[in-house]
C-alpha positions in Angstrom: 85.0 85.1 104.8 82.0 84.5 103.2 81.0 87.9 102.2 84.7 88.9 100.8 83.5 91.8 98.2 83.1 95.4 99.2 83.6 94.7 103.2 87.0 93.0 102.4 88.1 96.0 100.3 87.3 98.7 102.8 88.6 96.8 105.8 92.0 95.9 103.8 92.3 99.6 102.8 91.6 100.9 106.5 93.5 98.0 107.6 96.5 98.8 105.4 96.5 102.6 106.0 96.4 102.3 109.8 99.1 99.5 109.8 101.1 101.2 107.0 101.4 104.5 108.5 102.5 102.8 111.6 105.1 100.7 109.9 106.6 103.7 108.7 105.3 103.7 104.8 107.6 101.2 103.6 106.8 101.4 99.7 
């Protein structure tokens, strides 16, 4: 967790989308 800049944003976004869609899009 040293280079928490662009990688974090991209990773989080992908992780969120992948987990969000699987959770049932709980807005």
